[in-house]
ROROVEX-345442 format. One record per residue (C-alpha): residue number from 1; residue in one letter; x, y, z. Coordinates in nm, 3 decimals, padded with zeros to 5 digits. Example, Ala and Ser with C-alpha at 12.3 -4.5 7.8 and 13.67 -1.06 7.14 Angstrom:
2
NODE   i aa      xx      yy      zz
NODE   1  A  01.230 -00.450  00.780
NODE   2  S  01.367 -00.106  00.714
END
This chain:
550
NODE   i aa      xx      yy      zz
NODE   1  M -00.290 -00.545 -00.174
NODE   2  S -00.255 -00.199 -00.328
NODE   3  E -00.556 -00.010 -00.461
NODE   4  K -00.582  00.258 -00.730
NODE   5  R -00.863  00.471 -00.868
NODE   6  V -00.878  00.586 -01.231
NODE   7  P -01.157  00.726 -01.448
NODE   8  V -01.098  00.467 -01.725
NODE   9  L -00.931  00.125 -01.721
NODE  10  I -00.824 -00.001 -02.065
NODE  11  V -00.735 -00.366 -02.132
NODE  12  G -00.512 -00.432 -02.432
NODE  13  A -00.234 -00.209 -02.570
NODE  14  G -00.277 -00.274 -02.938
NODE  15  V -00.356  00.009 -03.177
NODE  16  G -00.710  00.049 -03.043
NODE  17  G -00.615  00.049 -02.674
NODE  18  L -00.323  00.288 -02.716
NODE  19  A -00.530  00.517 -02.938
NODE  20  M -00.800  00.524 -02.671
NODE  21  S -00.544  00.605 -02.400
NODE  22  T -00.391  00.898 -02.587
NODE  23  L -00.726  01.033 -02.712
NODE  24  L -00.856  01.035 -02.354
NODE  25  A -00.535  01.198 -02.232
NODE  26  H -00.576  01.480 -02.484
NODE  27  D -00.927  01.530 -02.344
NODE  28  G -00.784  01.557 -01.993
NODE  29  V -00.888  01.205 -01.883
NODE  30  H -00.615  00.990 -01.729
NODE  31  S -00.639  00.616 -01.774
NODE  32  L -00.465  00.296 -01.677
NODE  33  L -00.388  00.061 -01.965
NODE  34  V -00.276 -00.298 -01.898
NODE  35  E -00.123 -00.530 -02.157
NODE  36  K -00.014 -00.895 -02.126
NODE  37  R  00.273 -00.852 -02.371
NODE  38  R  00.608 -00.759 -02.224
NODE  39  E  00.670 -00.483 -02.478
NODE  40  I  00.532 -00.306 -02.783
NODE  41  F  00.461 -00.520 -03.087
NODE  42  V  00.778 -00.571 -03.291
NODE  43  Y  00.626 -00.732 -03.601
NODE  44  P  00.460 -00.527 -03.878
NODE  45  K  00.091 -00.602 -03.826
NODE  46  A -00.190 -00.359 -03.922
NODE  47  R  00.040 -00.220 -04.187
NODE  48  N -00.132  00.073 -04.361
NODE  49  L -00.300  00.378 -04.212
NODE  50  T -00.577  00.525 -04.424
NODE  51  F -00.652  00.897 -04.455
NODE  52  R -00.914  00.907 -04.179
NODE  53  S -00.669  00.759 -03.926
NODE  54  L -00.403  01.001 -04.045
NODE  55  E -00.648  01.290 -03.991
NODE  56  I -00.715  01.178 -03.634
NODE  57  L -00.343  01.153 -03.559
NODE  58  R -00.292  01.492 -03.725
NODE  59  G -00.555  01.638 -03.493
NODE  60  L -00.361  01.502 -03.194
NODE  61  G -00.046  01.678 -03.312
NODE  62  L  00.114  01.345 -03.409
NODE  63  G  00.115  01.402 -03.784
NODE  64  K  00.487  01.477 -03.808
NODE  65  A  00.578  01.180 -03.587
NODE  66  V  00.386  00.955 -03.826
NODE  67  T  00.520  01.105 -04.149
NODE  68  D  00.875  01.080 -04.011
NODE  69  V  00.846  00.701 -04.010
NODE  70  A  00.562  00.630 -04.252
NODE  71  Q  00.603  00.545 -04.616
NODE  72  H  00.382  00.523 -04.923
NODE  73  M  00.111  00.258 -04.935
NODE  74  S  00.245 -00.095 -04.978
NODE  75  N  00.324 -00.219 -05.328
NODE  76  M  00.400 -00.571 -05.444
NODE  77  I  00.612 -00.728 -05.718
NODE  78  S  00.604 -01.092 -05.829
NODE  79  K  00.894 -01.328 -05.897
NODE  80  E  00.930 -01.701 -05.951
NODE  81  A  01.195 -01.699 -05.681
NODE  82  L  01.346 -01.416 -05.484
NODE  83  S  01.683 -01.459 -05.659
NODE  84  S  01.525 -01.465 -06.007
NODE  85  A  01.626 -01.183 -06.236
NODE  86  D  01.280 -01.133 -06.382
NODE  87  E  01.012 -00.951 -06.186
NODE  88  N  00.671 -00.808 -06.264
NODE  89  P  00.438 -00.568 -06.086
NODE  90  A  00.181 -00.765 -05.887
NODE  91  L  00.000 -00.497 -05.687
NODE  92  D  00.023 -00.126 -05.756
NODE  93  S -00.133  00.066 -05.466
NODE  94  D -00.214  00.359 -05.693
NODE  95  M -00.451  00.134 -05.890
NODE  96  F -00.645  00.026 -05.581
NODE  97  F -00.617  00.334 -05.361
NODE  98  P -00.720  00.652 -05.543
NODE  99  S -00.609  01.000 -05.453
NODE 100  A -00.776  01.145 -05.144
NODE 101  E -00.707  01.501 -05.255
NODE 102  K -01.072  01.600 -05.291
NODE 103  F -01.178  01.482 -04.946
NODE 104  S -00.873  01.494 -04.717
NODE 105  P -00.559  01.697 -04.649
NODE 106  E -00.382  01.362 -04.602
NODE 107  P -00.279  01.107 -04.864
NODE 108  F -00.508  00.809 -04.911
NODE 109  G -00.278  00.607 -04.690
NODE 110  R  00.071  00.550 -04.558
NODE 111  Y  00.265  00.242 -04.459
NODE 112  C  00.285  00.276 -04.082
NODE 113  P  00.256 -00.070 -03.924
NODE 114  Q  00.169 -00.143 -03.564
NODE 115  S  00.539 -00.174 -03.480
NODE 116  Y  00.587  00.190 -03.588
NODE 117  L  00.260  00.334 -03.457
NODE 118  E  00.254  00.179 -03.109
NODE 119  P  00.572  00.361 -02.990
NODE 120  I  00.431  00.694 -03.114
NODE 121  L  00.104  00.647 -02.925
NODE 122  L  00.278  00.510 -02.615
NODE 123  T  00.519  00.803 -02.595
NODE 124  D  00.237  01.052 -02.637
NODE 125  T  00.002  00.905 -02.376
NODE 126  R  00.283  00.874 -02.121
NODE 127  R  00.384  01.233 -02.194
NODE 128  L  00.035  01.329 -02.085
NODE 129  D  00.073  01.128 -01.762
NODE 130  S -00.148  00.832 -01.845
NODE 131  D -00.030  00.497 -01.707
NODE 132  V  00.055  00.207 -01.938
NODE 133  R  00.168 -00.121 -01.783
NODE 134  Y  00.307 -00.406 -01.987
NODE 135  N  00.340 -00.762 -01.853
NODE 136  A  00.012 -00.711 -01.665
NODE 137  E -00.327 -00.869 -01.714
NODE 138  L -00.686 -00.824 -01.609
NODE 139  A -00.743 -01.115 -01.369
NODE 140  S -01.107 -01.039 -01.289
NODE 141  F -01.362 -00.760 -01.278
NODE 142  K -01.713 -00.678 -01.165
NODE 143  Q -01.933 -00.376 -01.223
NODE 144  D -02.229 -00.206 -01.059
NODE 145  N -02.396  00.135 -01.059
NODE 146  A -02.095  00.285 -00.877
NODE 147  G -01.828  00.171 -01.121
NODE 148  V -01.595 -00.115 -01.210
NODE 149  V -01.370 -00.301 -00.966
NODE 150  A -01.088 -00.492 -01.135
NODE 151  T -00.803 -00.713 -01.015
NODE 152  I -00.479 -00.664 -01.208
NODE 153  R -00.203 -00.926 -01.199
NODE 154  D  00.164 -00.837 -01.255
NODE 155  L  00.287 -01.130 -01.465
NODE 156  A  00.650 -01.080 -01.357
NODE 157  T  00.583 -01.101 -00.981
NODE 158  D  00.238 -01.265 -00.975
NODE 159  K  00.128 -00.990 -00.735
NODE 160  T -00.222 -00.849 -00.771
NODE 161  S -00.368 -00.504 -00.717
NODE 162  V -00.719 -00.362 -00.718
NODE 163  V -00.828 -00.086 -00.956
NODE 164  H -01.149  00.111 -00.915
NODE 165  A -01.263  00.273 -01.240
NODE 166  D -01.568  00.457 -01.364
NODE 167  Y -01.550  00.272 -01.695
NODE 168  L -01.370 -00.023 -01.852
NODE 169  V -01.269 -00.034 -02.220
NODE 170  A -01.194 -00.385 -02.343
NODE 171  A -00.950 -00.379 -02.634
NODE 172  D -00.837 -00.733 -02.565
NODE 173  G -00.859 -00.882 -02.910
NODE 174  T -01.051 -01.130 -03.121
NODE 175  H -01.092 -01.382 -02.840
NODE 176  S -01.175 -01.114 -02.582
NODE 177  H -01.203 -01.256 -02.229
NODE 178  V -01.400 -00.951 -02.124
NODE 179  R -01.656 -01.000 -02.401
NODE 180  R -01.694 -01.366 -02.309
NODE 181  Q -01.736 -01.292 -01.939
NODE 182  L -02.009 -01.043 -02.022
NODE 183  G -02.183 -01.305 -02.235
NODE 184  I -02.187 -01.082 -02.544
NODE 185  T -02.245 -01.286 -02.858
NODE 186  T -02.100 -01.219 -03.203
NODE 187  S -02.233 -01.227 -03.558
NODE 188  G -02.057 -01.288 -03.889
NODE 189  C -01.867 -01.568 -04.056
NODE 190  G -01.650 -01.632 -03.750
NODE 191  P -01.322 -01.812 -03.824
NODE 192  L -01.263 -01.817 -04.199
NODE 193  P -01.142 -02.124 -04.393
NODE 194  M -00.801 -01.962 -04.436
NODE 195  F -00.499 -02.108 -04.262
NODE 196  I -00.202 -01.874 -04.266
NODE 197  V  00.150 -01.903 -04.127
NODE 198  F  00.390 -01.614 -04.071
NODE 199  V  00.753 -01.725 -04.073
NODE 200  Y  00.984 -01.462 -03.921
NODE 201  F  01.348 -01.502 -04.015
NODE 202  R  01.685 -01.333 -04.041
NODE 203  A  01.887 -01.363 -04.359
NODE 204  P  02.067 -01.144 -04.614
NODE 205  W  01.760 -01.176 -04.836
NODE 206  R  01.721 -00.811 -04.934
NODE 207  Q  02.031 -00.835 -05.153
NODE 208  F  01.802 -00.990 -05.414
NODE 209  V  01.556 -00.698 -05.403
NODE 210  P  01.769 -00.395 -05.305
NODE 211  H  01.504 -00.157 -05.438
NODE 212  L  01.233 -00.300 -05.209
NODE 213  G  01.103 -00.031 -04.977
NODE 214  D  00.971 -00.078 -04.626
NODE 215  G  00.614 -00.193 -04.656
NODE 216  D  00.659 -00.339 -05.003
NODE 217  A  00.626 -00.710 -05.069
NODE 218  V  00.742 -00.980 -05.309
NODE 219  Y  00.497 -01.245 -05.424
NODE 220  I  00.661 -01.582 -05.491
NODE 221  D  00.494 -01.853 -05.697
NODE 222  N  00.676 -02.163 -05.815
NODE 223  P  00.606 -02.537 -05.814
NODE 224  K  00.754 -02.577 -05.466
NODE 225  V  00.619 -02.281 -05.276
NODE 226  N  00.366 -01.999 -05.282
NODE 227  G  00.383 -01.699 -05.050
NODE 228  I  00.478 -01.340 -04.986
NODE 229  F  00.801 -01.184 -04.854
NODE 230  M  00.773 -00.864 -04.652
NODE 231  V  01.021 -00.653 -04.460
NODE 232  A  00.983 -00.650 -04.082
NODE 233  K  01.288 -00.442 -03.991
NODE 234  G  01.639 -00.444 -04.132
NODE 235  D  01.733 -00.803 -04.217
NODE 236  L  01.433 -00.936 -04.022
NODE 237  G  01.183 -01.056 -04.277
NODE 238  V  00.851 -01.234 -04.276
NODE 239  F  00.732 -01.493 -04.525
NODE 240  T  00.357 -01.548 -04.535
NODE 241  T  00.222 -01.875 -04.669
NODE 242  T -00.080 -02.100 -04.618
NODE 243  Y -00.167 -02.460 -04.546
NODE 244  L -00.473 -02.672 -04.621
NODE 245  P -00.613 -02.893 -04.344
NODE 246  S -00.831 -03.062 -04.609
NODE 247  K -00.509 -03.205 -04.751
NODE 248  G -00.377 -03.320 -04.415
NODE 249  E -00.160 -03.014 -04.361
NODE 250  T -00.136 -02.864 -04.012
NODE 251  A  00.046 -02.578 -03.843
NODE 252  D  00.260 -02.838 -03.661
NODE 253  H  00.424 -02.923 -03.993
NODE 254  F  00.596 -02.583 -03.989
NODE 255  T  00.896 -02.687 -03.783
NODE 256  P  01.213 -02.472 -03.800
NODE 257  D  01.371 -02.719 -04.045
NODE 258  R  01.061 -02.724 -04.266
NODE 259  C  01.038 -02.345 -04.259
NODE 260  R  01.404 -02.316 -04.357
NODE 261  E  01.338 -02.549 -04.652
NODE 262  I  01.034 -02.345 -04.757
NODE 263  L  01.233 -02.021 -04.741
NODE 264  L  01.522 -02.160 -04.946
NODE 265  N  01.275 -02.280 -05.211
NODE 266  A  01.122 -01.933 -05.215
NODE 267  I  01.461 -01.761 -05.231
NODE 268  G  01.585 -01.993 -05.505
NODE 269  T  01.942 -02.025 -05.383
NODE 270  S  02.123 -02.133 -05.069
NODE 271  I  02.192 -01.863 -04.809
NODE 272  D  02.216 -01.865 -04.431
NODE 273  V  01.867 -01.845 -04.280
NODE 274  Q  01.780 -01.819 -03.910
NODE 275  I  01.421 -01.894 -03.813
NODE 276  V  01.313 -01.644 -03.545
NODE 277  D  00.945 -01.727 -03.496
NODE 278  V  00.660 -01.919 -03.655
NODE 279  A  00.308 -01.785 -03.600
NODE 280  P  00.004 -01.969 -03.736
NODE 281  W -00.306 -01.755 -03.770
NODE 282  Q -00.666 -01.791 -03.882
NODE 283  P -00.852 -01.470 -03.973
NODE 284  H -01.201 -01.404 -03.840
NODE 285  E -01.494 -01.198 -03.956
NODE 286  Q -01.709 -01.132 -03.651
NODE 287  V -01.879 -00.836 -03.489
NODE 288  A -02.002 -00.817 -03.131
NODE 289  D -02.378 -00.791 -03.108
NODE 290  E -02.340 -00.527 -02.836
NODE 291  F -02.054 -00.279 -02.804
NODE 292  Q -02.157 -00.174 -02.451
NODE 293  C -02.261 -00.358 -02.138
NODE 294  E -02.341 -00.097 -01.875
NODE 295  R -01.997  00.046 -01.779
NODE 296  V -01.793 -00.176 -02.010
NODE 297  F -01.721 -00.098 -02.377
NODE 298  L -01.571 -00.318 -02.647
NODE 299  L -01.311 -00.168 -02.880
NODE 300  G -01.100 -00.287 -03.172
NODE 301  D -01.094 -00.659 -03.247
NODE 302  S -01.300 -00.740 -02.939
NODE 303  A -01.581 -00.538 -03.101
NODE 304  H -01.516 -00.588 -03.471
NODE 305  T -01.270 -00.844 -03.607
NODE 306  M -01.206 -00.845 -03.978
NODE 307  P -00.968 -01.015 -04.220
NODE 308  P -00.669 -00.805 -04.330
NODE 309  F -00.750 -00.788 -04.700
NODE 310  K -00.850 -00.420 -04.694
NODE 311  G -00.646 -00.308 -04.395
NODE 312  G -00.958 -00.227 -04.199
NODE 313  G -00.883 -00.368 -03.855
NODE 314  G -00.643 -00.117 -03.704
NODE 315  N -00.797  00.178 -03.884
NODE 316  T -01.150  00.095 -03.772
NODE 317  A -01.019  00.056 -03.415
NODE 318  I -00.874  00.409 -03.422
NODE 319  H -01.202  00.550 -03.557
NODE 320  S -01.403  00.372 -03.287
NODE 321  A -01.163  00.496 -03.019
NODE 322  Q -01.214  00.855 -03.131
NODE 323  N -01.591  00.810 -03.126
NODE 324  L -01.590  00.676 -02.770
NODE 325  A -01.316  00.891 -02.617
NODE 326  W -01.489  01.229 -02.643
NODE 327  K -01.813  01.082 -02.511
NODE 328  L -01.642  00.931 -02.207
NODE 329  A -01.462  01.262 -02.143
NODE 330  A -01.789  01.459 -02.167
NODE 331  V -01.971  01.227 -01.927
NODE 332  L -01.682  01.219 -01.681
NODE 333  D -01.667  01.600 -01.660
NODE 334  H -02.047  01.614 -01.628
NODE 335  T -02.110  01.816 -01.943
NODE 336  A -02.300  01.521 -02.093
NODE 337  G -02.545  01.267 -01.957
NODE 338  P -02.463  00.893 -01.945
NODE 339  R -02.714  00.830 -02.224
NODE 340  L -02.461  00.980 -02.464
NODE 341  L -02.247  00.669 -02.414
NODE 342  R -02.518  00.452 -02.566
NODE 343  T -02.463  00.620 -02.901
NODE 344  Y -02.121  00.452 -02.922
NODE 345  H -02.293  00.122 -03.001
NODE 346  T -02.561  00.287 -03.213
NODE 347  E -02.306  00.470 -03.431
NODE 348  R -02.011  00.236 -03.444
NODE 349  R -02.162 -00.112 -03.465
NODE 350  P -02.319 -00.059 -03.812
NODE 351  V -01.985  00.082 -03.932
NODE 352  G -01.788 -00.206 -03.780
NODE 353  R -02.026 -00.459 -03.931
NODE 354  F -01.997 -00.296 -04.273
NODE 355  A -01.615 -00.276 -04.256
NODE 356  A -01.584 -00.638 -04.150
NODE 357  R -01.809 -00.754 -04.430
NODE 358  Q -01.626 -00.546 -04.690
NODE 359  S -01.296 -00.696 -04.568
NODE 360  L -01.393 -01.043 -04.689
NODE 361  T -01.229 -00.954 -05.015
NODE 362  G -00.945 -00.733 -05.128
NODE 363  P -00.637 -00.719 -05.349
NODE 364  A -00.436 -00.968 -05.140
NODE 365  T -00.686 -01.253 -05.169
NODE 366  S -00.564 -01.343 -05.517
NODE 367  F -00.208 -01.405 -05.400
NODE 368  L -00.254 -01.674 -05.135
NODE 369  R -00.372 -02.034 -05.161
NODE 370  L -00.672 -02.005 -04.932
NODE 371  D -00.876 -02.321 -04.997
NODE 372  D -00.898 -02.612 -05.239
NODE 373  K -01.033 -02.381 -05.509
NODE 374  G -00.756 -02.128 -05.458
NODE 375  Q -00.977 -01.855 -05.318
NODE 376  G -01.147 -01.757 -04.994
NODE 377  P -01.508 -01.662 -04.926
NODE 378  L -01.517 -01.359 -05.150
NODE 379  L -01.773 -01.088 -05.100
NODE 380  P -02.036 -01.095 -05.375
NODE 381  A -01.942 -00.841 -05.638
NODE 382  E -02.270 -00.652 -05.601
NODE 383  E -02.196 -00.589 -05.231
NODE 384  E -01.843 -00.457 -05.270
NODE 385  R -01.806 -00.081 -05.242
NODE 386  P -01.507  00.147 -05.311
NODE 387  F -01.259  00.189 -05.024
NODE 388  F -01.387  00.540 -04.955
NODE 389  Y -01.712  00.413 -04.805
NODE 390  M -01.537  00.189 -04.556
NODE 391  I -01.308  00.471 -04.443
NODE 392  A -01.533  00.778 -04.433
NODE 393  G -01.834  00.735 -04.659
NODE 394  Y -02.089  00.655 -04.390
NODE 395  K -02.345  00.852 -04.189
NODE 396  Y -02.409  00.814 -03.817
NODE 397  R -02.770  00.802 -03.708
NODE 398  S -02.824  00.830 -03.333
NODE 399  N -02.957  01.062 -03.065
NODE 400  A -02.622  01.243 -03.082
NODE 401  I -02.698  01.352 -03.439
NODE 402  V -02.970  01.614 -03.493
NODE 403  T -03.133  01.583 -03.831
NODE 404  D -03.473  01.605 -03.998
NODE 405  E -03.400  01.298 -04.208
NODE 406  P -03.628  01.003 -04.133
NODE 407  A -03.485  00.729 -03.917
NODE 408  S -03.344  00.424 -04.092
NODE 409  P -03.587  00.130 -04.111
NODE 410  D -03.296 -00.089 -03.999
NODE 411  P -03.071  00.089 -03.747
NODE 412  T -02.829 -00.204 -03.748
NODE 413  T -02.738 -00.141 -04.112
NODE 414  V -02.487  00.127 -04.205
NODE 415  Q -02.609  00.432 -04.396
NODE 416  L -02.376  00.543 -04.674
NODE 417  V -02.346  00.875 -04.851
NODE 418  E -02.479  00.875 -05.204
NODE 419  T -02.154  00.953 -05.386
NODE 420  E -01.785  00.947 -05.301
NODE 421  E -01.785  01.289 -05.140
NODE 422  L -01.873  01.450 -04.809
NODE 423  R -02.104  01.751 -04.822
NODE 424  G -02.168  01.846 -04.461
NODE 425  E -02.469  01.626 -04.397
NODE 426  P -02.543  01.559 -04.029
NODE 427  G -02.373  01.238 -03.924
NODE 428  T -02.085  01.264 -04.173
NODE 429  R -01.726  01.372 -04.122
NODE 430  V -01.679  01.747 -04.170
NODE 431  P -01.591  01.811 -04.537
NODE 432  H -01.233  01.901 -04.626
NODE 433  A -01.167  02.211 -04.831
NODE 434  W -00.851  02.414 -04.868
NODE 435  L -00.905  02.768 -04.744
NODE 436  Q -00.673  03.060 -04.682
NODE 437  R -00.580  03.210 -04.344
NODE 438  D -00.315  03.482 -04.310
NODE 439  G -00.219  03.413 -04.670
NODE 440  Q -00.149  03.045 -04.600
NODE 441  P -00.353  02.739 -04.701
NODE 442  V -00.546  02.571 -04.422
NODE 443  S -00.779  02.271 -04.431
NODE 444  T -01.121  02.295 -04.275
NODE 445  L -01.020  01.992 -04.069
NODE 446  D -00.737  02.193 -03.915
NODE 447  L -00.995  02.446 -03.792
NODE 448  L -01.160  02.192 -03.567
NODE 449  G -01.093  02.239 -03.196
NODE 450  K -01.088  01.996 -02.904
NODE 451  G -01.453  02.069 -02.830
NODE 452  F -01.739  02.159 -03.059
NODE 453  T -01.683  02.383 -03.363
NODE 454  L -01.949  02.594 -03.532
NODE 455  F -01.883  02.687 -03.894
NODE 456  T -02.073  02.982 -04.034
NODE 457  G -02.033  03.242 -04.307
NODE 458  A -01.990  03.615 -04.353
NODE 459  A -02.349  03.689 -04.243
NODE 460  G -02.331  03.463 -03.939
NODE 461  D -02.302  03.738 -03.672
NODE 462  P -02.611  03.620 -03.481
NODE 463  W -02.439  03.289 -03.412
NODE 464  L -02.153  03.457 -03.224
NODE 465  A -02.365  03.581 -02.934
NODE 466  A -02.558  03.253 -02.929
NODE 467  V -02.237  03.051 -02.902
NODE 468  D -02.099  03.269 -02.623
NODE 469  A -02.416  03.240 -02.417
NODE 470  V -02.466  02.867 -02.468
NODE 471  S -02.101  02.778 -02.421
NODE 472  E -02.083  02.958 -02.088
NODE 473  S -02.409  02.821 -01.949
NODE 474  V -02.361  02.462 -02.069
NODE 475  G -01.990  02.450 -01.986
NODE 476  V -01.891  02.323 -02.330
NODE 477  S -01.619  02.468 -02.551
NODE 478  I -01.755  02.587 -02.886
NODE 479  A -01.515  02.747 -03.133
NODE 480  V -01.658  02.960 -03.414
NODE 481  Q -01.502  02.957 -03.760
NODE 482  R -01.639  03.209 -04.010
NODE 483  I -01.568  03.121 -04.371
NODE 484  G -01.641  03.345 -04.667
NODE 485  P -01.484  03.527 -04.958
NODE 486  N -01.374  03.821 -04.741
NODE 487  T -01.361  03.682 -04.386
NODE 488  A -01.043  03.610 -04.190
NODE 489  I -01.066  03.254 -04.318
NODE 490  R -01.118  03.301 -04.688
NODE 491  D -01.296  03.066 -04.923
NODE 492  I -01.124  03.231 -05.216
NODE 493  H -01.226  02.967 -05.471
NODE 494  G -01.572  02.906 -05.327
NODE 495  K -01.495  02.541 -05.256
NODE 496  W -01.643  02.530 -04.907
NODE 497  A -01.964  02.697 -05.021
NODE 498  A -01.988  02.461 -05.319
NODE 499  I -01.926  02.148 -05.112
NODE 500  T -02.161  02.228 -04.825
NODE 501  G -02.423  02.437 -05.003
NODE 502  L -02.444  02.658 -04.693
NODE 503  S -02.574  03.010 -04.717
NODE 504  S -02.367  03.292 -04.567
NODE 505  D -02.571  03.282 -04.243
NODE 506  G -02.607  02.903 -04.224
NODE 507  A -02.411  02.687 -03.982
NODE 508  L -02.255  02.346 -03.932
NODE 509  L -02.195  02.224 -03.578
NODE 510  A -01.906  01.978 -03.561
NODE 511  R -01.876  01.741 -03.267
NODE 512  P -01.538  01.682 -03.098
NODE 513  D -01.490  01.374 -03.321
NODE 514  D -01.502  01.586 -03.639
NODE 515  F -01.851  01.468 -03.737
NODE 516  V -02.133  01.706 -03.822
NODE 517  G -02.379  01.691 -03.534
NODE 518  W -02.630  01.941 -03.675
NODE 519  R -02.682  02.176 -03.965
NODE 520  A -02.883  02.499 -04.000
NODE 521  E -02.948  02.626 -04.349
NODE 522  T -03.002  02.980 -04.219
NODE 523  V -03.014  03.166 -03.888
NODE 524  P -03.334  03.077 -03.698
NODE 525  A -03.544  03.338 -03.519
NODE 526  A -03.391  03.241 -03.183
NODE 527  P -03.040  03.105 -03.252
NODE 528  E -02.943  03.078 -02.885
NODE 529  Q -03.251  02.874 -02.800
NODE 530  E -03.200  02.651 -03.104
NODE 531  L -02.832  02.591 -03.031
NODE 532  R -02.914  02.510 -02.669
NODE 533  R -03.176  02.259 -02.783
NODE 534  V -02.935  02.093 -03.024
NODE 535  L -02.655  02.059 -02.769
NODE 536  S -02.899  01.926 -02.511
NODE 537  Q -02.993  01.647 -02.750
NODE 538  I -02.639  01.568 -02.859
NODE 539  L -02.504  01.565 -02.504
NODE 540  A -02.806  01.387 -02.356
NODE 541  T -02.853  01.649 -02.087
NODE 542  G -03.187  01.729 -01.929
NODE 543  Q -03.264  01.356 -01.932
NODE 544  S -03.239  01.091 -01.664
NODE 545  T -02.880  01.045 -01.550
NODE 546  N -02.946  00.690 -01.429
NODE 547  L -02.706  00.471 -01.624
NODE 548  Q -02.957  00.186 -01.615
NODE 549  A -03.247  00.396 -01.744
NODE 550  P -03.415  00.262 -02.058
END
């Protein structure tokens, strides 16, 4: 039996697992990723990327690869039947998804489904020499203070191999075997009373909607059928409909012949239809009660499963992957203590819980027959927040954030910013502002490096020597970006100063995940000592390095 050693073993090559693999690779950490599927996902799941995910991909240098294949956010029209002449707008993305211009260099979102995104991430992580194996599964694993020992089974040959890893990241889905083996419980609604069927088919159906763009949909509602047509790729389409067990309906009723009948009723005329696949599905709203068990971390749907009504699943997985990747990289290269890894749960579980809860409702819920009353378990109106808060409008509170703000009375509940804007508070994503460098516009987010970044102003000279001294002694990369009306990076319209409220000698310290880790309103008497103290807290150095320590 062959044996292999890797720093990180990842289970599950969905959006979360592949994002984790490529984020680690960009931080110089090679990983092994195993996936039971034989190939990348070919159907358009996790369809829209929101601006925060686009920013992360932009930071990895994958922005052009995404925009080359990505479209506008999905829109929907309604028709009685696909072949009907009359049509009406059913869902205009511009009405639900506002402009992100004031808080991101990216649009609010783009249609870039899993079938488009997975190849981009796979190509990138393999380019950086990380190993991704399809048709392979995690057969078993055990962990101790020394690491994780896993048995991997090749599903084509049934041969097994042993992998020794420092850490295991379980991105193995809603019904995560890793989570169950660890005995980690979940909270939330669990399986929702929504019974959905995806019917994949080939037919010349787009002749009836030649103007339909990739990512757009057609809502069909007539006495015989209710559902939604979407493009998968080319003439491969998917029709989404529901069934009601309370009325004796089951997924078994969706035989190929029945599906063909349903499609013809939805199309409204007879054409050749080939049924490719029928996939019943029941959405869940559940969040793991723990995101970490010693050397094992939960990611994506294994950590936070949410219904698709606000497109939160894949996006939240990417955000969680970014949060964990830099922490694993810092611990593995010994610039951070293992206690830093505990902040993954502390920071991301409240966000995952909030996103899952917010996803109980959304624009799509009004278009599907979800229960006997025609609607699913909607989120109470007083709880629903604008999309911004789910994507970027939250504040981390953990030992990896240095702030004078009092601790939350309930650390399990997400903390949100007061208004729909980011102002450089500790624990929030670095604010976006358009600046000017060498006569060209540049976003503050494009000034962030792979390590830490310290933003200061025209009078921030004392920070330069402090950064040099601390960076060299701690072994951490800290880039300095000076922003002012007459600095190399010019705030010619005063937007950065207005957004952050920083004085010309103040500073923001951004972590490698683009979040503000600390803020100084002015230069302290001993900037080097203060910066050293802050980094020591964020990186959990100078504390016990025993992984099991309380």
